[in-house]
N, C-alpha and C positions, 0 to 999 in steps of 0.2 A: 463748257470748256474751262475758262478761268474767269476772273472778275474783269479782266480787260477785254478789249475788242480782239477778234481773231486776227492772227498774223500768219500769212501764208508766204512761203519762200519757194520760188520756181527757178531751177537751174537753167541758165542760158549758156550756149557754147557755140563755137564756129561749126557750121554745117549741121545745125539742128534741123529737124523736120518741123517747120513752124507750127503746123496744126497740132502736133503733139503738145506744144506749149500753149498756143492761143486758144485751143478748144477748152482745156481745163481752166485757163485764165478767165475766159468769158463767164464760166459758171461761178468760179470762186470769187471773182470780183463783184458779183452781184449779191454776195452775202452782206447785209447791212453793216457798215462800219469796218469792213475787212481792210486790213493793211497788207498791201501786195508788194512783194519784193522780187524783182527779176535779178538773179544773182549771177555774177561772173567775176573773173579775177580783177577786172577793172570796169570802168563805165563807158568804154569806147563802143561804138556800134558793132554788132555782131552779125555776120552774114549767114543766112540760112542756106540749106542745101539747094534751094531753088532761086537764091539771089535776093530774097527779101532781107532788108537790114532792120534789126531790132535793137533797141537801146536798153542796155542793162540799167537798173536803177540803184543797185547796191553792190559794192565789192564784197567778195567772199570774206575778207578780213573784217568788214564792217557789219556783217550780217547779225541782226538782233536775233535772239532765240525765237525761232518760229514754232508755231503749233503744228505746222505741216510743212514737210519738205518734199518737193516733187521733182523727179528727174525725167525729162523727156528723152526721146530717141532721135535717131538720124544717122547719116553716114559719119558724122563726127564722133560717134561713139567709139570707133576704133582707137582714136587718139586718147579719149578719156580713159579707156581701159588701162592705159599705161601712165596716166597723169597722176602722180602721187599727191600733188597739191589738192586736186579735186577729190581723190579718194580719201585722203586724210580729213578733208573738210566734211565729207559725208559720214565718216566714222565718228567724228567728233559730234556732229549734230544729232546723229542717231541715238546718242546717249540720253538726250534730253527732249527730242522732238516727240510730240504725241502721235503723229501719223507720218509714216514713211510711204512714199508713193513712187511707183515706176510706171511710166507710160511707154508702150511699144518697147523698143530696144533700150530705153532708159533702165529697164530692169537688169540688163546685163551689167551696167555700171554699178548698180547696187550690189550685184553679185561679186564683181571685182573688188569692191570695198569690204567684202566679207560679211555682208549683211543678209544673205539669203540662205545660209547653210541650214538644211533641214526644214526649210519653209516652202510652202506651196507658192508658186509664182507663175505669172503669165507674161507673154510678150508677143510680138508679131509672129504669125504662124511660121514664117520662113526662117526664123531665128530661134524658135522654141527649143530646139535640140541643144542649143548652146548653154542653156540654163544649168543643165546637169553638171557641167564642168565646175561650177561654183558651189556644188552641193545642194542646189535647190531641187525641188520636186516640180518639174515642168507640168503645167496645168493648162488645159484647153478652156478658154473662157474669155469673154470680153472684159469681165470684171472678176478678179480673183482676190479673195479676202482671206488673210491668215492673221488673225488677231488685229494688230494695228498696222499691218502691212497691207497696202492696197496696190495691186498691179493690174495692168490691162493689156489687151491685145494691141493690134496695130493702129496707129494714127487716130482715126475717128473714135476709137474706144476710149480715148482720154476724156471725152465729154461724159460718157457713161460712168467712168471712174469718179470724176468730180461730182456728179450728181449723187452717186452712192455715198461719197464722203460727206456731202452736205446733209444727206438724210441721216447719217450716223451721228453727226455733230448737233444738228438742230431739229431733226424730225423730218418725216417723210413729206408732210405738207409743205414745208419750206422748200424742199428740193423740187416738189411738183410746181410750186409757184415760179421758180427759176426756169424750169423746163418750159413752162407755158410762156414765160416772158421772152424767151429766145425762140419760140415756136420750134422746138426740137421735136419734130414729128417725122422721122425719116421714112421716106417712101421712094427708095431708089428705083430708077427706071430699069435696072437689070439685077438679077439675082446672081451676082458675080463677086460678092464681097468676101468670099471665103473659098478655099479649095473645094469644099463640098458643093457649093452653088456654082462655081465657075467650071467645074469638071476637070478631067485629067488633061485634056489637050491645052486649054488655056493656062492651067497651072504649070504644065511642063514648059510652055513657051515663056512664061514670066520667069520661072526659075532659071531658064537658059539665059535670059537677059540679065538676071541678077547674079549670074555665076561669078564674075570677077569680084564683085563686092562681097558676096558670101564667102568666097575663098579668103579674101583679106580679113574678113571678120572672124572666120574660123581660126586663122593664124593668130590674130590679136587675142582671141579668147583663150587659146592654148597657152600663150605667153603669160597672160594675166592670171590664169589659174595656177600656173607653175609658180609665179611670184607669190601668190596668195598662200599656196600650200607650203612654200619654203618659209614664209613669215610665221606661219602657224605651227610649224614643227618645233 
């Protein structure tokens, strides 16, 4: 990477899905000497979408130049799509960061910042169709790599993304050592982690439950895409 120790920045925000953040954090923090920064507008505790409170370590204004910048997802993404402070921060950091990462619906925030145009990107299966509004090429996969852009599927895919990044930076053996150290050996009791495995009935039931949230997200994406297009004209 560079002559100094690796520096990783992970965005934190209200109503984040904590595993989008903490899964990759657990992997990246195990890189020897890694400097970890949990980034938000201030350093007050932030509440996740399930009530877990997480403490930012670094304000956006104080963020040192990271080698990697990661944006997780969660229901709070709707607000981020219209948050010019966050979007401007991402655009600024993207000019110098070595790796840009989106986990789950965090990819939509990268899109709203104008960072996905013409690039292959992934996100949670239920929100994948929204990527096209930002000029991205929606791609099915737990880990999607387009040059130095790494994006992933929903929630648990963040662990896979982080391992892929460690392999890219430090070699496959290093990533395998971390995988072994956290005993990441998924053997779920059910084959229901994707619409293909879950089947049409379960998928339809979940989409019905997610309906109001997806409708709100669709509206937020349309508004964000309109602002982005107007700014780029």
